[in-house]
C-alpha positions in Angstrom: 146.4 115.4 147.4 148.9 118.0 145.9 152.6 117.8 146.7 154.0 114.3 147.1 155.7 115.6 150.3 152.3 115.7 151.9 151.9 112.0 151.5 155.3 111.2 153.2 153.5 109.8 156.3 152.0 107.0 154.3 155.3 105.7 152.9 155.6 102.9 155.4 151.9 102.0 155.1 152.3 101.9 151.2 155.3 99.6 151.5 153.4 97.4 153.9 150.4 97.1 151.8 152.4 96.1 148.7 154.5 93.6 150.6 151.3 92.0 152.1 149.5 91.9 148.7 152.6 90.7 146.8 152.9 87.9 149.4 149.3 86.8 148.8 149.9 87.0 144.9 153.1 84.8 145.1 151.3 82.4 147.6 148.8 81.6 145.0 150.8 81.7 141.8 151.6 77.9 141.7 147.9 77.1 141.2 146.6 80.3 139.6 145.5 80.3 135.8 148.5 81.7 133.9 146.2 84.0 132.1 143.2 85.1 134.1 139.9 84.9 132.5 138.7 88.2 133.7 140.3 91.5 133.1 139.6 94.6 135.2 139.8 97.9 133.4 141.5 100.7 135.0 139.0 103.2 136.3 140.2 106.3 134.4 142.4 106.8 131.5 142.8 110.4 131.8 145.4 112.3 134.0 143.7 113.3 137.0 143.8 117.1 138.2 143.8 116.0 141.8 145.5 112.8 143.0 144.0 110.4 145.3 147.3 109.6 147.4 149.4 106.7 147.6 147.2 104.1 149.6 144.1 104.7 147.3 146.3 104.5 144.1 148.0 101.4 145.1 144.9 99.8 146.1 143.5 100.5 142.5 146.5 99.1 141.0 146.6 95.9 143.3 142.9 95.2 142.5 143.6 95.4 138.7 146.8 93.4 139.0 145.2 90.5 140.9 142.6 90.2 138.2 144.6 90.9 135.1 148.2 90.1 135.4 149.8 87.2 133.6 151.3 84.8 136.1 154.5 84.9 133.9 156.5 84.2 137.1 154.7 81.0 137.8 155.7 77.3 137.2 153.4 77.0 134.1 154.4 79.8 132.0 156.3 78.0 129.1 156.2 80.9 126.6 159.1 83.1 125.3 161.7 81.1 127.3 161.0 83.2 130.4 161.9 82.2 133.8 160.6 83.8 137.1 162.4 85.4 140.0 164.1 83.2 142.6 163.4 84.2 146.3 166.8 85.8 146.6 166.7 87.6 143.4 163.1 88.9 144.0 163.9 90.1 147.5 167.0 91.8 146.3 165.1 93.5 143.5 162.8 95.1 145.9 165.8 96.4 147.8 167.2 97.8 144.5 164.1 100.0 144.2 164.4 101.1 147.9 167.9 101.9 147.6 167.5 103.6 144.3 171.2 103.6 143.2 172.5 105.1 140.0 174.9 102.5 138.7 176.8 104.5 136.3 180.2 104.7 138.1 181.9 104.5 141.4 181.2 107.9 142.3 177.5 107.7 141.6 177.4 104.4 143.6 180.3 102.6 144.7 178.1 99.9 146.1 176.3 99.0 142.9 179.6 99.1 140.9 181.4 96.9 143.1 178.4 94.4 143.1 178.3 94.5 139.3 182.0 94.0 139.0 181.7 90.7 141.5 178.5 89.5 139.5 180.1 89.9 136.2 183.2 87.8 137.5 180.9 85.1 138.9 178.9 85.0 135.6 182.1 84.4 133.7 183.1 81.7 135.9 179.6 80.1 135.7 179.6 79.9 132.0 183.4 79.1 131.6 184.5 82.3 130.1 188.2 83.6 130.7 188.6 85.9 133.7 190.3 88.5 131.4 187.1 89.3 129.4 185.2 92.2 130.3 181.3 92.5 130.7 178.5 94.6 131.6 174.8 94.2 132.8 172.3 95.1 130.2 168.4 95.2 130.2 168.1 91.8 128.4 169.3 89.7 125.5 168.6 92.3 122.9 170.9 95.0 124.5 173.4 92.3 125.4 173.5 91.5 121.6 173.5 95.2 120.8 176.5 95.8 123.1 178.5 92.8 121.8 177.8 93.7 118.3 178.7 97.3 119.0 182.1 96.0 120.0 182.2 94.0 116.7 181.2 97.2 114.7 184.2 99.0 116.3 186.6 96.3 115.7 185.3 96.0 111.9 185.8 99.9 111.5 189.4 99.8 113.0 190.3 96.8 110.8 189.6 99.4 107.9 191.2 102.2 109.7 188.2 104.1 110.8 187.0 104.9 114.3 183.1 104.6 113.6 182.2 106.0 117.0 183.9 109.1 116.0 183.7 109.4 112.2 180.5 107.2 111.6 179.9 104.7 108.9 180.0 106.9 105.9 182.3 105.8 103.3 182.8 102.4 104.6 181.4 99.3 102.6 178.5 97.3 104.0 179.3 95.0 106.8 179.3 91.2 105.9 177.3 89.5 108.6 177.0 85.6 108.4 174.8 83.4 110.4 172.7 80.2 110.4 169.0 80.1 110.2 168.9 80.1 114.0 169.6 83.8 114.0 167.2 85.4 116.5 165.1 88.6 115.9 166.8 90.3 118.8 170.1 90.1 116.9 168.5 91.3 113.9 167.1 94.2 115.8 170.4 95.1 117.5 172.0 95.1 114.0 169.4 97.5 112.6 169.9 99.9 115.6 173.6 99.9 114.9 173.0 101.1 111.4 174.4 97.9 109.8 171.1 96.8 108.1 169.3 93.7 109.0 169.0 92.7 105.4 173.0 92.5 105.4 172.7 89.4 107.5 173.2 86.4 105.2 172.0 82.9 106.7 173.8 79.9 105.5 171.6 77.0 106.1 172.1 73.3 105.2 168.3 72.3 105.8 164.8 73.8 106.4 165.4 73.6 110.0 168.0 76.3 109.8 171.2 74.3 110.7 174.3 76.1 109.6 176.1 75.0 106.4 179.8 75.0 107.6 181.2 74.4 104.0 179.2 77.4 102.7 180.4 79.5 105.8 184.0 78.5 104.8 183.6 79.4 101.3 182.2 82.8 102.0 185.1 83.5 104.4 187.4 82.4 101.7 185.9 84.7 99.1 185.9 87.7 101.5 189.3 86.8 102.9 190.4 90.5 102.2 187.7 92.1 104.5 186.6 91.9 107.9 183.6 89.8 108.5 181.1 89.3 111.5 179.7 86.0 112.4 176.6 85.3 114.8 176.8 81.9 116.2 173.6 80.7 118.1 173.6 79.0 121.4 170.1 77.8 121.6 167.6 78.0 118.9 164.3 79.3 120.1 162.2 76.6 118.4 164.3 73.6 119.4 167.0 74.6 121.7 169.3 73.3 119.1 173.0 74.9 118.9 175.2 76.1 116.2 178.7 74.3 116.4 180.6 77.1 118.2 184.0 75.4 118.2 183.7 74.7 114.4 182.5 78.2 113.6 185.4 79.8 115.6 187.9 77.5 114.1 186.9 78.7 110.7 186.8 82.3 111.9 190.4 82.2 113.2 191.8 81.3 109.7 190.2 84.7 108.4 189.6 88.3 109.5 186.4 87.3 111.3 184.7 88.4 114.7 182.5 85.7 116.4 179.5 86.9 118.4 177.7 84.2 120.3 174.0 84.8 121.0 173.3 82.6 124.1 170.1 84.2 125.6 169.2 81.0 127.4 171.4 78.4 125.8 174.5 79.6 127.4 173.3 77.9 130.6 174.0 74.7 128.9 177.6 75.4 130.3 176.3 74.9 133.9 175.7 71.0 133.6 178.2 68.4 132.6 175.4 66.7 130.7 175.1 69.8 128.3 178.4 71.3 128.4 179.6 70.1 125.1 176.9 72.3 123.4 179.0 75.4 124.1 182.3 73.9 123.4 184.5 76.5 121.8 182.6 79.5 123.7 185.8 80.8 125.4 187.6 81.5 122.0 184.7 83.6 120.6 185.0 87.5 120.8 181.7 88.3 122.3 178.7 86.8 124.0 175.2 87.9 124.8 172.9 86.2 127.5 169.7 86.9 129.2 169.3 86.9 133.0 165.5 87.0 133.2 165.6 83.5 131.4 167.4 80.6 133.1 169.1 82.8 135.7 165.7 83.6 137.1 166.2 87.2 138.1 163.3 89.5 137.6 162.8 91.6 134.4 164.9 93.0 133.2 168.5 91.7 133.1 171.0 90.6 130.5 174.9 90.4 130.2 177.3 91.0 127.5 180.8 89.8 127.6 183.7 90.8 125.2 187.2 89.3 124.9 189.0 92.6 124.4 187.8 95.2 126.8 189.1 98.0 124.6 186.4 97.2 121.9 183.4 97.4 124.4 184.9 100.6 126.1 185.5 102.1 122.7 182.1 101.5 121.5 180.4 103.0 124.6 182.9 105.4 126.1 181.4 109.0 127.0 183.0 111.7 129.1 182.2 115.2 130.5 183.8 117.2 133.1 180.8 117.1 135.6 181.0 113.1 135.3 184.4 113.2 137.2 187.4 110.9 136.5 187.7 107.3 137.6 190.8 105.3 138.5 191.8 103.3 135.4 191.5 100.0 137.4 187.9 100.7 138.1 185.4 99.7 135.3 182.9 102.5 134.5 179.9 100.3 133.6 178.0 103.3 132.3 180.7 103.6 129.7 180.4 99.7 128.8 177.0 99.5 127.6 174.3 101.8 125.9 172.8 103.2 129.1 174.2 105.9 131.5 171.1 106.0 133.6 171.5 102.6 135.0 169.4 100.6 137.6 171.5 98.8 140.0 170.5 95.3 138.4 173.5 93.7 140.0 172.0 93.3 143.3 169.5 90.6 142.2 172.3 88.8 140.1 174.7 88.8 143.2 171.9 87.9 145.6 170.7 84.8 143.5 174.3 83.5 142.8 175.3 84.0 146.4 172.2 82.2 147.6 172.3 79.1 145.4 175.9 78.9 143.9 177.2 76.8 141.1 175.6 73.7 142.5 172.1 75.2 143.0 171.9 76.3 139.5 173.3 73.1 138.0 170.7 71.2 140.0 167.9 73.5 138.5 169.2 73.2 135.0 169.4 69.5 135.2 165.9 69.4 136.7 164.7 71.4 133.7 166.5 69.1 131.3 164.8 66.1 132.8 161.4 67.6 132.7 161.8 68.5 129.0 162.7 64.8 128.2 159.6 63.8 130.2 157.4 66.1 128.1 159.1 64.6 124.9 158.4 61.0 126.1 154.7 62.0 126.6 154.4 63.6 123.2 156.0 60.6 121.6 153.5 58.3 123.3 150.5 60.3 122.4 148.9 59.0 119.0 147.6 62.4 118.2 150.9 64.4 118.8 154.0 64.6 116.6 157.5 65.7 117.8 159.3 67.7 115.2 162.9 68.0 116.7 165.1 66.4 119.0 165.2 67.7 122.4 168.9 68.7 123.2 168.0 71.2 126.0 164.9 72.5 127.5 162.5 73.2 124.6 160.1 70.6 123.2 158.9 71.4 119.6 155.9 69.4 118.4 152.4 69.8 117.0 148.9 68.3 117.2 148.4 65.8 114.5 145.1 63.8 115.0 144.0 61.2 112.6 141.7 62.2 109.8 142.7 65.7 109.4 144.4 66.4 106.1 147.8 67.8 106.1 146.8 70.9 104.5 144.6 71.7 107.4 147.1 71.0 110.1 148.5 74.4 110.3 145.3 76.2 110.7 144.2 73.6 113.3 147.4 74.3 115.4 147.0 77.9 115.1 143.5 77.6 116.6 144.7 75.3 119.2 147.4 77.8 120.0 144.7 80.4 120.7 142.8 78.0 123.0 145.8 77.1 125.0 146.5 80.8 125.7 142.6 81.5 126.5 142.5 78.3 128.7 145.2 79.6 130.9 146.3 76.4 132.7 149.6 76.4 130.8 150.8 79.2 128.7 152.8 78.8 125.4 152.1 79.9 121.8 152.7 78.8 118.3 155.9 79.1 116.0 156.8 78.0 112.6 159.5 75.5 112.4 160.6 74.0 109.2 157.5 75.5 107.4 155.3 73.9 109.9 153.0 75.6 112.6 154.1 74.1 116.0 154.3 74.5 119.8 157.6 75.1 121.5 157.1 75.3 125.3 160.3 76.0 127.1 160.9 74.7 130.7 163.0 77.4 132.5 161.2 78.6 135.7 162.7 77.8 139.1 159.3 76.8 140.3 158.4 74.2 137.6 158.0 70.5 138.6 156.7 67.3 137.2 153.0 68.2 137.9 153.3 71.4 136.1 155.2 70.0 133.0 152.7 67.1 132.8 149.9 69.7 132.0 151.4 70.6 128.7 150.6 67.3 126.9 147.2 66.7 128.6 146.0 70.1 127.8 147.0 70.2 124.3 145.3 66.9 123.7 142.0 68.0 125.4 141.9 71.4 123.8 142.9 69.9 120.4 139.9 67.6 120.4 137.8 70.5 121.1 139.4 72.4 118.3 138.6 69.5 115.9 134.9 69.3 117.1 134.7 73.1 116.7 136.0 72.9 113.1 133.6 70.0 112.2 130.7 72.0 113.7 131.5 75.0 111.8 131.3 73.0 108.5 128.2 71.1 109.2 
């Protein structure tokens, strides 16, 4: 089949095929293995000279997807703090592809721009951020951190009389960046991309878990009182769900020349429930915030949000102009000039749809259901004689390890690594290992809108079953 124009008549049939197969896939996702045991290789790895047409190509793709796709949108995927796609968000995401809007500015799509404006406003309301803050939809928490820290970099440069977007960083001293041991790799990646140097991040921890040392933070700020400093506060440690004390950090920062960026990839959703809102106390006094949407908001990949107190710093960091781009009324935000991308998918449709569909109360109920499930898993861990919980459960992450009797302490890390491989291979539930406080551990996170008690209960039972198998395999290999 040569020109795509010759395939035009198959467009409706192609969409029907995908809709039918997607429905069948989702109908079975609750019970399917998270990672299938059989992978189907694609039939050809070379670019074909002659195409087979849309229907044949899609049929091949669907067959491979059914056999090989990780069911990451299902209720028993507890890895990476990943949610799924609510019915409203998923359907709106399909519509986004069909409409194919360019969400750069109001000329390219007034529809997408207006929905982004409304969605950003709703998200600020949901998280308790002041309405006067600006915001932009990004591809995820990495780029949300990138945007917030780019605004911080601009502030830092102007504090020293330099417009770094125009003149660059040459001649400026290295930036002092402070955080706790909870600082996430996405923030470090953003810092590296901004040319600030990930090795410039100084972690001030008071224990092996990574909790921030506020006295040390105050001392460093006092020592560097003559220079601008950037602080990264962490709302939700990936290993435990623990929080840096945002209010205390902001209070210290306000006594000095310091910008506070809050990495709230999933933890920002603590603001949704009265039971956990205290964890983000002081958030509204920070300078910038990053959060993920394909985590607890449960919109399809990829979606994230950056919020900045002073709109001038975000616009200054990412502003771009050219005669062919046209001019916008000053009252209208040009979202393509508030983030790193100018070519932008209309991600606002999924955000708007899910918030319109379920509202504040729907998200509060979901978050509180997940909080209860996390406590349920923690209670099961505590009741099991061969499991050891390693941290308090303050949110939705349960950090624990397999610790059976008779296994020497110096062999526990290797045993838990092997067990982690077995859990992933088994596929009934899905989460990997981490290192917390120098110990190999598990950190399943409950964040998917589909997850119920029967799904959460599989975490402990599966680990104990496979743990016994791992011990038996180890003993057999030594016999």
